[in-house]
ZATI-953386 format. One record per residue: z, x, y of N, C-alpha, C, O in turn. Coordinates in steps of 0.001 Angstrom, whole numbers, plus 500000, padded with zeros to 6 digits. Example, Ala and Ser with C-alpha at 12.3 -4.5 7.8 and 13.67 -1.06 7.14 Angstrom:
507800513190494310507800512300495500507800513200496700508465514236496681507080512850497750507140513670498940507870512900500030508039513409501138
//
This chain:
769206666657933599770459666235934639770987665032934122770314664038933847772154665141934003773086663866933676774119663672934539774599664619935163774549662469934658775798661857935319776832661827934440776730661189933392778235662689934843779491662592933998780345662015934836780293662063936065781434661260933927782563661205934454783712660767932994783388660378931872785131661024933583786197660847933067786951659880933168786439659226934077787905659313932806789075658509933138790252657719932290790394656514932084791054658869931872792120659048931194793293658539931808793603658986932912794213657398931092795417656700931465796185657658930655795624658146929674797706658078931007798385658444929744799546656829930264799593656112931264800259656877929023801391655525928920802342655996927780802057656449926671803754655724928459804599655846927000804360654540925903804410653384926324804074654865924344803750654465923471804932653361923425804902652130923432805863654193923382807394653440923028807660651921924398808069650851923944807418652019925753807638651026926366806609650243927059806575649065927413805552651480927182804351650808927921804188651001929407803435650390930165805428652410929801805118652468931433804135653958931324804098654761930391803561653975932323802594654790932483803127656332932808804203656432933397802548657289932513803222658435932601802456659156933927801910658373934705802396660350934177802061661549934868802796660346936488801990659927937319804034660074936583804590659233937775804260658381937624805375657861937648803448657355937405803106655941937195801658655894938185801347654956938919800939657074938000799754656622937960798845655767937082798999655793935861797718654859937762797094654501936364795765655238935888795095654826934940795465656310936598794570657364935510795388658863935841794892659977936013796423658558935853797415660188936118796760661570934847797611662444934682795956661709934348795244662281933453794293663211934165794522663965935110793111662977933464792051662930934388791313662064934961791260660985934371790536662185936207789944661210936826788723661495937809788891661251939004787266662097937281786559662644937988785291662080937577785110661202936733784404662717938305782567662117938239781876663042938964782204663380940102780637663607938178780170664892938272778678664410938041778363663222937981777596665716937891776747666651937453776692667315936438777562668186936461776033667335935464775546667951934270774645668813933930774298668343932846773911669902934113772750670596933981773472671822932260774484672505932101772221671489931343772083672666930528772020673911931048772871674780930863770976674032931733770669675351932667771509676009933811771504677193934149772332674825934403772589675470935633774063675171935514774849675863936162774440674338934850776249674065934545776933672554934642776300671564934275778052672482935080778236671108935274779324670999936926780186671838937186779047669977937694779735670110938994780392668555939150779864667457939325781965669044938984782771667734938844783369667402940398783302668205941329783877666249940467784890666072942130785670664879941437785185663956940783787041665135941754788198664045941212789430664950941045789690665864941828789981664711940242791602664762939535791083665429938535790636664649937694790899666923938158790983667285937174791967669093936518792971669489937111791551669626935664792543670717934979792056671951936040790850672137936205792719672500936509792336674236937282791908675075936276791718674640935140791703676442936623790965677548935578791958677847934881791412678160933823792883677954934750794011678216934159794275677454932832794559677923931730794124676273933178794550675509931718793221675555930959793217675676929734791674675425931937790582675646931221790344677180930472789470677026929620790561677827930485790110679424930443791435679850930015791511679593928813792276680262930339793570680769929947794283680207928690794485680757927608794644678834929165795977678160928055795342678280926686796011678764925773793885677804926441793669678367924964793924679552924189793341679803923133794765680250924703794766681755924076796458681523923881797114682099923012796826680887924535798220680504924234798411679408923205797606678506922977800008679672922396800097678987921325799994677269921855799285676355921435801193677314923126801150675794923670799762675239923926799303674216923417799053676182924922797777675185925460796807675390924501795669675435924966796931675574922927796227675400921762796654674363920981796445673169921195797683675186919433798040674512918789799409673762918435799683672945917555800249674419919574801689674837919434802312673388920224803167672709919656801813673044921488802404671738921909803404672532923237803443673713923582804226671191923819804733671181924673806123671885924303806717672387925257806675671978923133808024672863923144807727674701923327808529675565923681806300674832922941806007676114923533805359676599924713804475677418924960806158675751925416805223676731926908806406677260927355807554676831927230805912678417927987806566679279928927807704678528929639807684677334929935808636679348929857809867679090930242809509677998931816809075678548932829809721676753931788809706675847932805807885675552933102807418674634933775807292676386932539805918675798932281805399676815933625804256676871934080806383677438934004806215678719935208804213678895935428803611678889936501803791678993934446802183679414934818801166678529934271800078678816933773801927676978934523800884675754934194799748676065933119798583675706933287800285676906931773799421676875930630799778675487930065798723675127929542800397674821929940800956673905929314800586672088930010800880670973929580799635672678931540799329671809931856800560670631932418800400669418932282801696671210933013802239670587933895801686669670935111802026668568935542801002670309935363800421669567937001799074669521936614798640670489935988798106668299936942796754668325937552796571668680938938797492668748939752794999668968939251795316669125940674794231667852940957793531667300940108794310667529942523793790666151943114792509666952943752792279668117943429791809666333944554790835666022945217789818667752945034789419668647945778789794667427943652789237668778943029787658668946942757787051668176942013786974670155943510785517670122943387785819671503942351786256672640942526785347670742941248785177672236939882783329672497939902782382671787940241783462673900939345782190674196938719782643675214937696783267676270937808781981674375936361781816675654934983780210675540934545779353674661934460780308676675934365778915677274934294779119676750932367780073676336931709777050677191931918776516676989930863777261678296929982777656679357930465777310677895928652777195679539927872776727680015927730776019679686926779776342681587928441775614682863928530776187683748927319777161684502927329775166683391926112776087684456924693777361684391924652777838685519924781778351683370924497779388683494924369780445683868925896781639684164925882779518683729927147780150684054928001780398682670928778779716681749928329781205682352929810781511681083930099782567681213931288783744681426930999782160681087932662783075680995933650783231679705934890782296678905934859784148679477935801783850678363936483785145678252937399786013679077937114785387677539938263786426677626939543786627676432940225786003675396939992787409676554940987788011675099941459788187675013942644787945676121943123788575674078943669788909674386945068789179672582945154788428671632944938790880672699945653791542671209945596792142671157946959793172671771947237791189670081948187791714670189948960792834669560949720793267668747948903793596669447950850794829669368951361794979668101951787795977667670952364793817667376951460793392665836952184794283665875953362795368665293953390793778666605954373795019666516955401794497667862956669794104668930956199794534667703958073793732668414959010794369669925958866793850670978959235795673669726958207796068671110958108795316671739956541795645671391955407794518672485956820793868672286955435794402673505954321794090673576953132795078674201954898796173675144953539797566674443953506798480675118953031797804673420953860798984672526953427798751671356952128798563670141952059798916672761950959799350671529949743797409671818949050796690671029948437797198672935949406795612673199948607795745673915947442796870674302947125794668674192946654794612674801945549793202675421945032792171674820945333793145676458944359791886677237944327792058677811943105793068678514943058791304677746941908791453678714940831790116679042940613789152678468941121790076680415939491788995680834938910789249681793937601790166682586937388788246681480936896788502682016935150787168682094934808786189681685935432787254682791933515786294682655932507786857683242930924787975683756930874786253683159930023786342683337928481784946683835927930783889683260928190785051684910927178783725685823925864784635685245924921785856685132925024783965684935924097783913684612922692782832684521921676781825683833921509783376685384921132782065686032919972782632685960918500783807686308918377782029685598917488782563686243915815784011686734915490784594687709915017784342685079916194786117685340915992787172685777917261788388685672917417786088686307918056787132687144919026786761686149920544785658685707920864788089685999921298788538685470922059788904686309923110789650687161922628788686686579924847788818687009926090789269685980926624788832684969926074790199685713927755790354684906928369791339685547929494792339686236929295790609685002931103791201685613931892791268684314932963790599683294932804792230684545934123792261683293935133793159683610936592794185684264936777792553683079937228793888683181938642793790681992939157792830681230939272795279681881939565795364680214940336796253680745941364797159681569941245795628679826942890796620680207944086796826678781944816795811678207945211797923678258944989798411677475945674799477677093946667800672676942946416798862676954947858799658676712949325800627675638949453800287674464949599801756676007949404802774674732949621802607673493948575802668672309948905802460673820947689802339672928946563803529671781946643804732672031946712803120670894946628804291669683945883805000669380947431806146668940947525804008669729948798804900669431949882804248667568950695804953666796951344802900667397950357802656666619950218802066665638949370801345666004948442802285664461949577801751663298948492800483663446948037800212663767946880799567663191949032797991662934948825797437664428949140796402664625949778798214665396948639797684666961948274796786667484947108795971666844946444796962668153947062796367668839945825797164668733944539796707668163943548798485669348944578799682669256943866800918668364944208801439668371945323801371667550943103802313666887943838802525665138943211803532664479942954800773664782943124800909663432943055801625662798942000801763663442940961802216661391942095802817661507940844803965662152939760804989662548940317803942662225939040804816663438937985804436665101937938804749665880937037803750665380939047802805666643938941803644667673939218803395668792938772804811667418940034805838668453940891806287669538939714807080669272938811805560670926939924805959671806938866807514672712939814808703672424939681806805673988940859807853674177941516807578674200943164806592674850943513808209673674944001807983673202945028808146674407945880809317674743945704807658675133946608807571676491947163806668676473948356806105675428948681806463677883949197805411677761950169804418678264949256803395677802949762804078678867948305803226679340947452803428679731946143804358680427945737802206679092945269802596679437943576801191679955943733800286679518944444801215681266942687800049682499942145800190682948941397800910683924941186799543682378940741799235682530939218798398683767938381797338683683939001798270684380937821797329685231936935797207685443935283797922684675934640796623686120934724796811686982933341795823686825932829794821686323933339795976687351931408794934687507930574795317687282929264796541687302929143794532687015927941794571686939927096793637687048925818792417687030925979794250687175924410792889687777923582793481687039922573794700686887922638792687686407921386792819686048919874791974686570919352791043687011920025791994686712917916790886687084917028791503686338915864792678686139915556789968685869915125790438685101914187790043685604913089788821685690912967790565685902912397789717686560910858790258685888909539791378685991909040789137685156909098789815684079907474790409683269908346790348683000909545791308682798906905791966681782907914793324681983908724794217681138908786793338683173909303794400683718910015793754684035911447792767684751911620794659683218912682794427683683913948795700684486914753796874684127914657795270685556915503796865686080916131795960685920917321794781685589917438797107686340918342796861686263919716797840686914920621799026686818920305797462687687921909798323688125922533798305687844923815797220688205924270799260687178924964798954686492926235799534687301927444800711687641927317799049687573928311800203688372929439800084687060930949799029686894931561800904686576931157800555685933932732801842686073933623803040686146933349801102686082934839802375686732935951802380684892936869801421684166937129803653684714937092803560683568938403804860684038939108806021684318938810803969683969940320805021684366941709805210683169942545804455682531943279806500683056942197806874681591943640807135682040944767807740683111944718806900681610945894807496682260947135808121680921948067807600679876948456809335681438948196810043680704948758810685679232948202810566678186948840811192679309947261811263678079946284812430676864946743813477677131947333812086675765946417813492675152946805813724674066945482814562673184945669813260674089944617813379673306943699812125673107942222810972673490942421812384672691941268811385672868939856811684671126939422812716670455939397810465670863939159810321669304938834810797669187937031810852668115936429811024670199936572811700670066935160812705669705935305813268668776934726813279670737936512815023670508936800815472669233937011816408668570936565814197668961938139815109667601938935814842666017938343815240664932938767813883666421937029813834665468935952814923665264935235815028664187934649815955666245935130817071666011934537818441666119935221819593665862934870817908666565936254819715666691937153819487666393938687818994667217939458819981664871939119819454664780940493819812664820941502820677664093941989819001666002942223819165666431943674819182668698943295819278669659944058819036668571941798819443669908941657818230670661941963817079670436941591818843671911942959817448672572943140818088674524942279818934674821941436817112675319943106817259676367942152818001677486943409817807678701943366818690676945944275819277677705944583820336678491944203820865678127943152820784679408944708822243680179944097823454679441944375823573679141945563824278679109943696825738677919943573826817678916943180827827678532943770827099679994942485827875680849942164827321681902942209826124682108942407828577683022941938828129684337941843828374684838943043829031684264943911827523686629943202827410687210944278826119687169945022825829687972945910824981685708944412824428685726945771824371684178946281823521683525946886825852683849945685825917682537946433825661682727947879825855683623948701824955681089947867825221680945949858823824681914950217823438681699951366822902683046949389821560683653949935821013682182949663821335681145949083819680682889950674818303681936950669817305682549949710817076683688950115816570682271948547815392682169948057814333682765948575813633682077949318813937684204948319812694684420949032811817684279947833810892683600948279811534684535946474810731684350945559811544684316944443812765684472944403810580684047943315810809683819941888809742684588940917808808683894940514809771685461940652808319685916939487809035686045938400810163686529938313808065685402937176808032685126936095806822685993935671805813686020936376806918686697934530806008687798933854806259687107932416807407686726932190805335686930931494805534686159930179804565687102929497803351687288929584805699687710928676804785688412927122804410687450925941805360686941925347803314687182925585803558686128924150802597686739922998801481687257922987803680686390921940802476686761920651802658685614919673803635684903919438801666685638919270801285684757918771800549684891917084799910685861916676800876683568916276800020683712915275799983682005914286800981681326914045798887681750913974798578680512913117797614680856911544796432681203911550798291680696910539797731680553909311797104679098908866797783678095909086795723678965908198795534677851907700795951677630906402794870677458905840796818677519905540796656677373904584795903676540903193795761676841902008795491675253904106794775674801902901793500674229904641793681674748905743792560673320904422791572673025905231792748671906906156792660671602907346793835671449905137794500670221905961795657670643906583796307669830907240796035671857906470797791672582906698797475673690907281796454674350907089798440673940908084798095675049908439800139674890909491800807673944909909800361676769909449801686677273910066801439677947911244800359678533911320802219677999912206802112678891913375803440679031914056804363678218914114803340680215914549804726680754915283804377681546916211803229681978916318805420681855917067804953682125918321806413682728918897807487682176918654806255684138919823807632685016920512807127684899921838805910684786921990808090684915923066807655684619924500808760685642925196809865685143925409808595686781925502810042687497926623809133687436927761807988687782928049810492686636928472809970686637930161810741687283930762811956687240930565810083688113931737810968688830932432810936688000933844809874687860934449812053687510934284812513687065935756812998687831936492814013688447936169812265688032937942812737688498938917813027687476940040812130686731940433814465687429940640815050686512941551815414687031942688816305687854942895814852686634943265814936687596944779815556686764946000815154685642946308816277687245946460817183686372947548817696687637949002817432688834949114818244686997949627818445687375951180819492688388950625819044689497950916820587688521950011821057689061949578821317689978947942822388690521947673820320689982947176819747691025946615819156690005945527818956688799945670818900690919944247818101690054943449818617690296941863819293691258941501818258689464941210818777689665939675817359689549939018816322689265939617817534689893937306816137690257936590816832689506934958817284690197934044816745687861934946816662687859933889815671687584932834814487687328933055816217687651931691815627687909930719815788686585929511816867686219929044814494686030929179814290685321928687813515685129926986812408685626926779814157684471926042813290684854924958813102683470924133813877682764923487811677683401924457811687681905923484810769682018921892810152682947921371810986680881921555810685681426919770810310679888919434810889678877919832808925680014918399808438678994917923808250678531916700807555679279916012808648677487916139808040676930914593807258676417914011807912675623913334805656676214913624805567674824913465804633674414912214803586675056912299804638673837911439803816673348910499802880671815910629803533670924911172802207671626910426801202670788910710800137670126909409799430670930908802800106669291909204799262668366908348798258667206908969798468666308909784797335667520908394796342666581908437796161665564907700795704665894906605796376664070907862796203663080907287794592662454907011794108662003905973794017662615908306792704662540908716792091663319909409792699664368909625790968663215909919790193663512911186791096663154912260791135663911913230791994661886912241792292661225913550793902661346913908794495661128914965794450661845912413795948661286912604796415662539911656795720663034910768797616662912911996798763664232911505799664663965911353799916662776911549800728664842910917802018665163910753802224666087910900801487666862910292803578666860911971803933668102912024805535668127912231806174667334912923805864668827911746807345669465912265807565671302913018807443672404912483807873670951914235808406672075915044809922672253915377810675671284915276810408673550915796811155673612916350810923675088917177810235676028916781811710675009918452811745675925919114813340676662919740814278675870919646813635677781920224814723678414920411814717679198921611813965680172921641815533678894922743815406679860923649816591680586924145817652679965924073816620681736924618818189682016924880818011683247926383817346684277926266818668682899927579818963683579928432819854684814928546821083684743928540819077686090928663820350686996928975819870687840930329819081687466931197820595689097930236820283690218931334821163689502932113822291689160931756820478689197933537821602689127934762821513687833935126820488687202934868822551687269935763822891685990936389822430685919937519822326686933938209821954684394938067821505684407939448822026683509939974821521683101941020823361682797939393824072681867939970823618680382940168824387679601940729822227679916939667821628678883939887821556678156938386822032678556937323820761676896938689821046676309937608819627676749936723819127675885936003819015678068936796818184678843936246818714679462934857818099679694933816819809679615935133820614680715934125820345680265932801820205680985931813820252678383932878820924677746931550819176677638930519818060677314930926819523677960929473818267677859928620818089676344928709818940675455928750816324676269928734815588675042929012814533674882928211813722675808928229814264673799927377812783673940926675812646672603927216813555671783927341811356672450927544810386671782928411810196670430926877809713670857925828810552669170926950810526668236925784811272668238925051811041667643923998812339668806925217813775668723924208814890668635925320815938669177924970814903668136926448816001667800926882816976666599926631818045666534927238
//
């Protein structure tokens, strides 16, 4: 039996400012106990099961990075938010099978106000990886001291966020190919953290068009991703990604179904075990129905 802990500080190298909304330990901050036979139990600020299990099957959660996020990182596979007040269990590896879950307290007498829970699992064997996860957050970002929304963690401000999905990766020789499906359902949304970071006070409510003046009841994102990476040499790899996102934007006056196409290309060269240089590009196109809101504009996280 071992005691384990981790404290991570995020800061901007250019100006010294703290990341994650100014938190001193805004990335992970947890303590716990680990056993080779029974698994690991930790408490604190941590990653949820979507990040732990499903994200590694995606390009952005593995080798691609922020620009390859699904639109607005709607499924948190790029780890837009971490979860506070969290108890997490991670099982040992049982012949390639590993599973776990989290519960994040609201830190309030109203237990459902800004709480989060998630479960997930992986199977890995001889180059084959299967992954799946589920997450639900009630009133995410509604309070400052709850599960989500402390500092720079705000994703969607809503009455409920529900995410589930699965993926498969297969590595054969120097090549890796993958497919991932995720479904993010946002109920009674009022704002999105990415939009509010770039446009003061902007919300996702309809502002023009046939849905103007309507109340938004839900936004559902279905993401279909294919990705591939090829290791040209031990130090150099290239990768590509395509994501088709079907959005269902429901209001009290009707619904709209925009379609989002996201593409990414990347090359990475390792100068040493710790240092690499890379070049990457992303392109996004929004088509189909229009919602009359700020979601109609293409938006690549990290390239604002």
